C-alpha positions as a Markdown table, in Angstrom:
| # | Residue | x | y | z |
|---|---|---|---|---|
| 1 | Unk | -4.2 | -24.2 | 62.7 |
| 2 | Unk | -4.6 | -25.4 | 59.1 |
| 3 | Unk | -1.6 | -27.0 | 57.6 |
| 4 | Unk | -1.2 | -28.3 | 54.1 |
| 5 | Unk | -0.3 | -31.9 | 53.9 |
| 6 | Unk | 0.2 | -34.2 | 51.0 |
| 7 | Unk | 0.7 | -37.9 | 51.9 |
| 8 | Unk | -0.5 | -39.8 | 48.8 |
| 9 | Unk | -0.2 | -39.3 | 45.1 |
| 10 | Unk | -3.1 | -37.8 | 43.0 |
| 11 | Unk | -3.6 | -41.2 | 41.4 |
| 12 | Unk | -4.3 | -42.8 | 44.7 |
| 13 | Unk | -6.6 | -40.0 | 45.8 |
| 14 | Unk | -8.6 | -40.3 | 42.6 |
| 15 | Unk | -8.9 | -44.0 | 43.0 |
| 16 | Unk | -10.1 | -43.5 | 46.6 |
| 17 | Unk | -12.8 | -41.1 | 45.4 |
| 18 | Unk | -11.7 | -38.5 | 47.9 |
| 19 | Unk | -10.9 | -35.7 | 45.5 |
| 20 | Unk | -12.5 | -34.0 | 42.5 |
| 21 | Unk | -10.3 | -32.7 | 39.7 |
| 22 | Unk | -10.3 | -29.0 | 38.9 |
| 23 | Unk | -13.2 | -28.2 | 36.5 |
| 24 | Unk | -15.4 | -31.1 | 37.7 |
| 25 | Unk | -19.0 | -30.8 | 36.7 |
| 26 | Unk | -21.6 | -28.9 | 38.8 |
| 27 | Unk | -24.7 | -30.2 | 40.5 |
| 28 | Unk | -25.7 | -32.0 | 43.6 |
| 29 | Unk | -26.4 | -35.4 | 42.1 |
| 30 | Unk | -27.2 | -37.1 | 45.4 |
| 31 | Unk | -30.0 | -36.8 | 47.9 |
| 32 | Unk | -30.2 | -37.3 | 51.6 |
| 33 | Unk | -29.8 | -41.0 | 52.5 |
| 34 | Unk | -32.9 | -40.9 | 54.7 |
| 35 | Unk | -35.0 | -39.3 | 52.0 |
| 36 | Unk | -36.0 | -36.5 | 54.5 |
| 37 | Unk | -34.9 | -32.9 | 55.1 |
| 38 | Unk | -34.6 | -31.4 | 58.5 |
| 39 | Unk | -35.3 | -27.8 | 59.3 |
| 40 | Unk | -33.3 | -25.8 | 61.9 |
| 41 | Unk | -30.6 | -27.6 | 63.9 |
| 42 | Unk | -29.3 | -30.9 | 62.7 |
| 43 | Unk | -30.8 | -33.9 | 64.4 |
| 44 | Unk | -29.2 | -36.8 | 62.6 |
| 45 | Unk | -26.2 | -37.7 | 60.7 |
| 46 | Unk | -28.2 | -38.5 | 57.5 |
| 47 | Unk | -29.3 | -34.9 | 57.3 |
| 48 | Unk | -25.8 | -33.9 | 56.3 |
| 49 | Unk | -24.1 | -36.9 | 54.8 |
| 50 | Unk | -24.5 | -38.3 | 51.3 |
| 51 | Unk | -25.1 | -34.8 | 49.9 |
| 52 | Unk | -23.0 | -32.6 | 47.7 |
| 53 | Unk | -23.1 | -29.2 | 49.5 |
| 54 | Unk | -22.3 | -26.4 | 47.0 |
| 55 | Unk | -20.6 | -23.5 | 48.8 |
| 56 | Unk | -22.3 | -20.1 | 48.2 |
| 57 | Unk | -20.3 | -17.8 | 50.4 |
| 58 | Unk | -17.8 | -17.5 | 53.2 |
| 59 | Unk | -17.9 | -14.9 | 55.9 |
| 60 | Unk | -14.7 | -14.4 | 57.9 |
| 61 | Unk | -14.2 | -11.6 | 60.4 |
| 62 | Unk | -17.5 | -10.1 | 59.3 |
| 63 | Unk | -16.4 | -9.9 | 55.6 |
| 64 | Unk | -18.5 | -11.9 | 53.2 |
| 65 | Unk | -17.0 | -13.4 | 50.1 |
| 66 | Unk | -18.9 | -15.0 | 47.3 |
| 67 | Unk | -17.5 | -18.5 | 46.4 |
| 68 | Unk | -15.9 | -19.2 | 43.0 |
| 69 | Unk | -17.7 | -21.6 | 40.7 |
| 70 | Unk | -17.8 | -25.3 | 41.6 |
| 71 | Unk | -16.7 | -25.1 | 45.3 |
| 72 | Unk | -18.4 | -27.9 | 47.3 |
| 73 | Unk | -17.9 | -30.3 | 50.2 |
| 74 | Unk | -19.2 | -33.7 | 51.1 |
| 75 | Unk | -19.5 | -34.8 | 54.7 |
| 76 | Unk | -19.3 | -38.6 | 54.1 |
| 77 | Unk | -21.9 | -41.0 | 52.8 |
| 78 | Unk | -22.3 | -41.7 | 49.1 |
| 79 | Unk | -19.6 | -40.0 | 47.1 |
| 80 | Unk | -17.0 | -40.0 | 49.9 |
| 81 | Unk | -15.7 | -37.2 | 52.1 |
| 82 | Unk | -13.9 | -34.1 | 51.0 |
| 83 | Unk | -14.6 | -31.9 | 48.0 |
| 84 | Unk | -13.3 | -29.1 | 45.8 |
| 85 | Unk | -12.3 | -25.7 | 47.4 |
| 86 | Unk | -11.9 | -23.6 | 44.3 |
| 87 | Unk | -8.6 | -24.7 | 42.9 |
| 88 | Unk | -7.7 | -28.0 | 44.6 |
| 89 | Unk | -9.5 | -31.2 | 45.5 |
| 90 | Unk | -9.6 | -32.1 | 49.2 |
| 91 | Unk | -9.9 | -35.2 | 51.3 |
| 92 | Unk | -10.9 | -35.0 | 55.0 |
| 93 | Unk | -11.8 | -36.9 | 58.1 |
| 94 | Unk | -15.3 | -35.8 | 59.2 |
| 95 | Unk | -17.5 | -36.8 | 62.1 |
| 96 | Unk | -21.1 | -35.7 | 62.6 |
| 97 | Unk | -22.8 | -35.8 | 66.0 |
| 98 | Unk | -26.1 | -33.9 | 66.5 |
| 99 | Unk | -25.5 | -30.4 | 65.2 |
| 100 | Unk | -21.7 | -30.6 | 65.6 |
| 101 | Unk | -19.4 | -31.4 | 62.7 |
| 102 | Unk | -15.7 | -32.0 | 63.2 |
| 103 | Unk | -13.7 | -31.5 | 60.0 |
| 104 | Unk | -10.0 | -32.5 | 59.9 |
| 105 | Unk | -8.3 | -31.8 | 56.5 |
| 106 | Unk | -6.5 | -34.7 | 54.9 |
| 107 | Unk | -4.7 | -35.1 | 51.7 |
| 108 | Unk | -5.2 | -32.7 | 48.8 |
| 109 | Unk | -3.8 | -31.6 | 45.5 |
| 110 | Unk | -1.5 | -28.5 | 45.3 |
| 111 | Unk | -2.4 | -26.6 | 42.2 |
| 112 | Unk | -2.2 | -22.8 | 42.0 |
| 113 | Unk | -5.0 | -20.6 | 40.5 |
| 114 | Unk | -6.8 | -17.3 | 40.9 |
| 115 | Unk | -9.1 | -18.8 | 43.5 |
| 116 | Unk | -6.3 | -19.8 | 45.9 |
| 117 | Unk | -6.9 | -17.0 | 48.4 |
| 118 | Unk | -10.6 | -18.1 | 48.8 |
| 119 | Unk | -9.5 | -21.7 | 49.0 |
| 120 | Unk | -7.1 | -21.0 | 51.8 |
| 121 | Unk | -9.6 | -18.9 | 53.8 |
| 122 | Unk | -12.2 | -21.7 | 53.4 |
| 123 | Unk | -9.7 | -24.4 | 54.5 |
| 124 | Unk | -8.9 | -22.4 | 57.7 |
| 125 | Unk | -12.6 | -21.7 | 58.4 |
| 126 | Unk | -13.8 | -25.3 | 58.0 |
| 127 | Unk | -10.9 | -26.9 | 60.0 |
| 128 | Unk | -12.0 | -28.1 | 63.4 |
| 129 | Unk | -15.3 | -28.1 | 65.2 |
| 130 | Unk | -18.3 | -26.4 | 63.6 |
| 131 | Unk | -22.0 | -26.0 | 64.4 |
| 132 | Unk | -24.4 | -27.0 | 61.6 |
| 133 | Unk | -27.8 | -25.6 | 60.9 |
| 134 | Unk | -30.0 | -27.0 | 58.1 |
| 135 | Unk | -33.0 | -25.2 | 56.6 |
| 136 | Unk | -34.6 | -27.1 | 53.8 |
| 137 | Unk | -31.8 | -27.2 | 51.1 |
| 138 | Unk | -29.5 | -24.8 | 52.9 |
| 139 | Unk | -26.7 | -25.6 | 55.3 |
| 140 | Unk | -24.8 | -23.1 | 57.5 |
| 141 | Unk | -21.5 | -24.1 | 59.2 |
| 142 | Unk | -20.2 | -21.8 | 61.9 |
| 143 | Unk | -16.8 | -22.2 | 63.7 |
| 144 | Unk | -15.8 | -21.1 | 67.1 |
| 145 | Unk | -14.7 | -17.6 | 65.8 |
| 146 | Unk | -18.1 | -17.0 | 64.3 |
| 147 | Unk | -16.9 | -17.5 | 60.7 |
| 148 | Unk | -19.8 | -18.8 | 58.6 |
| 149 | Unk | -19.9 | -21.0 | 55.5 |
| 150 | Unk | -23.2 | -20.9 | 53.6 |
| 151 | Unk | -23.9 | -23.9 | 51.4 |
| 152 | Unk | -26.8 | -25.3 | 49.4 |
| 153 | Unk | -27.7 | -28.8 | 48.1 |
| 154 | Unk | -29.4 | -27.3 | 45.1 |
| 155 | Unk | -27.7 | -28.0 | 41.7 |
| 156 | Unk | -25.6 | -25.2 | 40.4 |
| 157 | Unk | -27.2 | -23.6 | 37.4 |
| 158 | Unk | -24.9 | -23.3 | 34.4 |
| 159 | Unk | -24.0 | -19.7 | 33.6 |
| 160 | Unk | -24.8 | -18.1 | 30.3 |
| 161 | Unk | -22.1 | -18.7 | 27.6 |
| 162 | Unk | -19.9 | -15.8 | 26.7 |
| 163 | Unk | -20.3 | -16.4 | 23.0 |
| 164 | Unk | -23.7 | -16.5 | 21.3 |
| 165 | Unk | -25.4 | -14.5 | 24.1 |
| 166 | Unk | -26.8 | -11.0 | 23.8 |
| 167 | Unk | -25.2 | -9.0 | 26.7 |
| 168 | Unk | -27.2 | -5.9 | 27.6 |
| 169 | Unk | -25.0 | -3.4 | 29.3 |
| 170 | Unk | -26.3 | -2.3 | 32.8 |
| 171 | Unk | -23.6 | -0.1 | 34.2 |
| 172 | Unk | -20.2 | 1.5 | 33.4 |
| 173 | Unk | -17.7 | 3.0 | 35.7 |
| 174 | Unk | -14.8 | 1.9 | 37.8 |
| 175 | Unk | -14.7 | -0.9 | 40.4 |
| 176 | Unk | -15.6 | 1.5 | 43.2 |
| 177 | Unk | -18.1 | 3.7 | 41.4 |
| 178 | Unk | -19.9 | 1.8 | 38.6 |
| 179 | Unk | -23.1 | 3.7 | 37.6 |
| 180 | Unk | -26.3 | 2.4 | 35.9 |
| 181 | Unk | -26.7 | 3.6 | 32.3 |
| 182 | Unk | -28.9 | 6.8 | 32.0 |
| 183 | Unk | -32.5 | 6.2 | 31.0 |
| 184 | Unk | -31.8 | 7.6 | 27.5 |
| 185 | Unk | -29.5 | 4.6 | 26.8 |
| 186 | Unk | -30.9 | 1.9 | 29.2 |
| 187 | Unk | -31.5 | -1.4 | 27.3 |
| 188 | Unk | -29.9 | -0.1 | 24.1 |
| 189 | Unk | -26.2 | -0.8 | 24.5 |
| 190 | Unk | -25.6 | -4.5 | 23.7 |
| 191 | Unk | -22.7 | -6.7 | 22.8 |
| 192 | Unk | -22.7 | -10.2 | 21.1 |
| 193 | Unk | -19.5 | -12.2 | 21.0 |
| 194 | Unk | -19.4 | -14.7 | 18.2 |
| 195 | Unk | -17.7 | -18.1 | 18.1 |
| 196 | Unk | -15.9 | -16.9 | 15.0 |
| 197 | Unk | -13.8 | -14.4 | 17.1 |
| 198 | Unk | -15.9 | -11.3 | 16.4 |
| 199 | Unk | -18.1 | -8.9 | 18.4 |
| 200 | Unk | -21.1 | -6.9 | 17.2 |
| 201 | Unk | -23.7 | -4.8 | 18.9 |
| 202 | Unk | -24.5 | -1.2 | 19.8 |
| 203 | Unk | -22.6 | 1.2 | 22.1 |
| 204 | Unk | -25.6 | 3.4 | 23.0 |
| 205 | Unk | -25.2 | 5.5 | 19.9 |
| 206 | Unk | -23.6 | 3.7 | 17.0 |
| 207 | Unk | -23.5 | 0.0 | 16.0 |
| 208 | Unk | -20.1 | -1.6 | 16.4 |
| 209 | Unk | -18.3 | -4.6 | 14.9 |
| 210 | Unk | -14.8 | -5.8 | 15.5 |
| 211 | Unk | -12.6 | -8.7 | 16.5 |
| 212 | Unk | -12.8 | -10.3 | 19.9 |
| 213 | Unk | -10.8 | -13.4 | 20.7 |
| 214 | Unk | -11.4 | -15.0 | 24.1 |
| 215 | Unk | -8.6 | -16.8 | 25.9 |
| 216 | Unk | -7.9 | -17.6 | 29.6 |
| 217 | Unk | -10.4 | -15.1 | 31.0 |
| 218 | Unk | -9.4 | -12.3 | 28.7 |
| 219 | Unk | -10.8 | -10.8 | 25.5 |
| 220 | Unk | -8.4 | -9.4 | 22.9 |
| 221 | Unk | -10.6 | -6.7 | 21.2 |
| 222 | Unk | -9.5 | -5.2 | 17.9 |
| 223 | Unk | -10.1 | -1.7 | 16.6 |
| 224 | Unk | -13.9 | -1.0 | 16.5 |
| 225 | Unk | -15.7 | -0.3 | 13.2 |
| 226 | Unk | -18.7 | 2.1 | 13.9 |
| 227 | Unk | -21.6 | 3.5 | 12.0 |
| 228 | Unk | -21.6 | 7.3 | 11.6 |
| 229 | Unk | -24.5 | 8.6 | 13.7 |
| 230 | Unk | -23.8 | 11.8 | 15.5 |
| 231 | Unk | -24.9 | 11.6 | 19.2 |
| 232 | Unk | -24.6 | 14.0 | 22.2 |
| 233 | Unk | -25.2 | 13.9 | 25.9 |
| 234 | Unk | -25.7 | 10.5 | 27.7 |
| 235 | Unk | -25.5 | 8.5 | 24.4 |
| 236 | Unk | -22.2 | 10.0 | 23.4 |
| 237 | Unk | -20.8 | 9.6 | 27.0 |
| 238 | Unk | -21.9 | 5.9 | 27.1 |
| 239 | Unk | -20.3 | 5.2 | 23.7 |
| 240 | Unk | -17.1 | 6.9 | 24.7 |
| 241 | Unk | -16.9 | 4.8 | 27.9 |
| 242 | Unk | -17.6 | 1.5 | 26.1 |
| 243 | Unk | -15.0 | 2.2 | 23.4 |
| 244 | Unk | -12.4 | 1.9 | 26.2 |
| 245 | Unk | -12.9 | -1.9 | 25.9 |
| 246 | Unk | -11.7 | -1.9 | 22.3 |
| 247 | Unk | -8.2 | -2.0 | 20.7 |
| 248 | Unk | -6.8 | -3.7 | 23.7 |
| 249 | Unk | -7.3 | -6.6 | 26.2 |
| 250 | Unk | -10.2 | -6.7 | 28.6 |
| 251 | Unk | -10.6 | -9.2 | 31.4 |
| 252 | Unk | -14.0 | -10.9 | 31.6 |
| 253 | Unk | -15.9 | -12.9 | 34.1 |
| 254 | Unk | -19.3 | -14.7 | 33.6 |
| 255 | Unk | -21.4 | -15.4 | 36.7 |
| 256 | Unk | -24.8 | -17.0 | 36.1 |
| 257 | Unk | -26.5 | -14.5 | 33.7 |
| 258 | Unk | -24.0 | -11.6 | 34.4 |
| 259 | Unk | -20.9 | -10.5 | 32.5 |
| 260 | Unk | -18.2 | -8.2 | 33.9 |
| 261 | Unk | -15.6 | -6.7 | 31.5 |
| 262 | Unk | -12.6 | -4.8 | 32.9 |
| 263 | Unk | -10.7 | -2.6 | 30.4 |
| 264 | Unk | -7.0 | -2.0 | 30.6 |
| 265 | Unk | -7.6 | 1.5 | 32.1 |
| 266 | Unk | -9.8 | 0.1 | 34.9 |
| 267 | Unk | -13.2 | 0.8 | 33.3 |
| 268 | Unk | -15.7 | -1.8 | 34.4 |
| 269 | Unk | -18.7 | -2.8 | 32.3 |
| 270 | Unk | -21.5 | -5.0 | 33.7 |
| 271 | Unk | -24.1 | -6.6 | 31.5 |
| 272 | Unk | -27.0 | -9.1 | 31.8 |
| 273 | Unk | -27.6 | -12.0 | 29.4 |
| 274 | Unk | -30.4 | -12.7 | 27.0 |
| 275 | Unk | -30.1 | -15.4 | 24.4 |
| 276 | Unk | -29.5 | -14.1 | 20.9 |
| 277 | Unk | -31.4 | -15.5 | 17.9 |
| 278 | Unk | -28.3 | -17.2 | 16.8 |
| 279 | Unk | -27.9 | -19.0 | 20.2 |
| 280 | Unk | -31.4 | -20.3 | 20.1 |
| 281 | Unk | -31.0 | -22.1 | 16.8 |
């Protein structure tokens, strides 16, 4: 059973190259030491070691969870052994023999963050004996319980920036019943957050401007200023829903080219990125 253990100071860990600090940069950076890639089951140690494996998802008891940003592991070779599990850096003792990987957690940091639940699940799933399967740039690790960790050696593409990006609204609703925008409004509702702490765009009917200050995963949105077009039907409904984001605080999350905004009343707005003219300059 996985047990948290801290036996060295963070300074020693960093000097040893075992751990990565929270917020370390993304990307694989290293290639297989043999210069070759195996397909199917693992046939040699060099097919796994010396590579930064970025974690894509974790499946425990049949339930799949998408990994937070910058979660990765190294199984020895160049760059050391260990990785970053979502909040903390981890060291480990790892042995690779054929298609079997034995992972024994070692020293790690003890920081708290929103990704801690995923981190603890990953630490439990990866502890012990796992079967490894490599297919080109993908690796799957499976433990004795059938839990699976999906990883890739591809560099992690940076997500679109919150500010300076045109976010085209795709759906509005609650977490359980978000619905696509009706065809009368599809592609018309857009939001652009500026670096000057403002937001402008269109709510499906009227243009909107207002204040929008981003801090610690939340947007403080001021009272909206709207143009005065009269709209009915789906346009009016979409505008009414999007106005729930304003004059309050909305949580936000950017994943790749997607943005999710959650208003204080639970309204969830999903949008897709396209670079605005200002961002391209």
